[in-house]
C-alpha positions as CSV (number, residue, x, y, z in Angstrom):
1,M,17.8,27.4,-70.0
2,A,14.5,27.4,-72.4
3,A,11.7,29.7,-71.4
4,C,9.1,28.3,-69.6
5,T,6.0,27.7,-72.0
6,H,3.6,27.3,-68.8
7,L,4.3,30.9,-67.7
8,S,4.4,32.4,-71.5
9,A,0.8,30.4,-72.1
10,I,-1.0,32.3,-69.0
11,T,-3.5,35.2,-70.4
12,P,-4.7,38.0,-68.3
13,A,-8.3,35.9,-68.2
14,E,-6.4,33.4,-66.6
15,F,-4.4,35.4,-64.4
16,G,-8.2,37.1,-63.1
17,R,-9.6,33.5,-62.7
18,K,-12.4,33.4,-59.9
19,P,-11.0,31.6,-56.7
20,N,-13.1,28.6,-55.5
21,T,-12.7,30.0,-51.9
22,P,-12.5,33.8,-51.8
23,N,-12.4,33.8,-48.3
24,G,-9.1,31.8,-47.9
25,C,-7.3,28.3,-48.1
26,E,-10.0,26.0,-49.0
27,E,-8.2,23.1,-46.8
28,C,-7.7,25.4,-43.6
29,L,-11.0,26.9,-44.0
30,Q,-12.4,23.2,-44.0
31,M,-9.9,22.1,-40.8
32,G,-10.5,25.5,-38.9
33,D,-6.9,26.4,-39.5
34,S,-5.0,29.6,-40.3
35,W,-2.4,30.3,-42.8
36,V,0.3,33.0,-43.7
37,Q,-0.4,33.9,-47.4
38,L,-2.6,32.7,-49.9
39,R,-2.0,31.2,-53.6
40,L,-4.7,30.7,-56.6
41,C,-4.1,27.9,-59.0
42,L,-4.8,29.5,-62.5
43,E,-6.1,26.3,-64.0
44,C,-9.0,25.5,-61.7
45,G,-9.2,28.5,-59.1
46,H,-8.2,26.3,-56.1
47,V,-7.1,28.7,-53.3
48,G,-4.0,27.0,-51.1
49,C,-1.7,28.2,-48.4
50,C,1.5,29.3,-49.0
51,D,4.6,27.3,-48.3
52,S,5.6,29.5,-45.1
53,S,1.9,28.1,-43.9
54,K,2.5,24.9,-41.8
55,N,0.3,22.8,-44.1
56,K,1.3,24.2,-47.6
57,H,-1.9,23.3,-49.3
58,A,-0.9,25.3,-52.5
59,T,2.0,22.9,-53.4
60,K,0.0,20.0,-52.1
61,H,-2.6,20.8,-54.6
62,Y,0.1,20.9,-57.3
63,H,1.2,17.5,-56.5
64,R,-2.2,16.0,-56.6
65,S,-3.6,17.9,-59.6
66,K,-0.4,18.8,-61.6
67,H,-1.8,22.1,-62.3
68,P,1.6,23.9,-63.1
69,V,0.8,27.6,-62.5
70,I,-0.2,29.5,-59.2
71,R,-0.4,33.4,-58.4
72,S,0.0,34.9,-55.4
73,F,-3.7,35.6,-54.0
74,E,-2.4,38.8,-51.7
75,P,-3.8,42.1,-52.4
76,G,-1.3,44.1,-54.7
77,D,0.9,41.2,-55.4
78,R,1.0,40.5,-59.3
79,W,3.6,37.5,-59.6
80,I,2.9,34.1,-60.9
81,W,5.0,30.9,-60.3
82,C,5.5,27.5,-62.3
83,Y,5.8,24.7,-60.2
84,V,7.3,22.5,-63.1
85,D,10.1,24.8,-64.2
86,E,10.4,26.3,-60.7
87,V,10.3,30.0,-62.2
88,G,8.2,32.7,-61.7
89,A,7.3,36.0,-63.2
90,D,5.5,39.4,-62.7
91,M,2.5,40.0,-64.7
C-alpha cells in the first residue's frame, strides 16, 4: 500500500494550527451539548468532537469540507489521522 500523501505533507506549523473554538467542539458549544474528546482540522482550524461522542462533529466536518487531516486536540496527544486513506501517525 502506498504511503499517505496527506499525512506526509503536514508541517509542524500546520500541526500547530490555531483552533477556531479553543474551548470545545464548535457545534456542541452552539447546541449546549457535551463531547468525549476533541479533534482539530489541520486545514481550517475547525474543532469537532470525536467519533466516541454522540454527535461525531469532526467526522461530519470532514464529509462536508473534504479536509483530509485532523489531529487530536487533547492535551499530551500528538497524533494525526487522514480520513481519505484511513491511516494515522504520531507527530
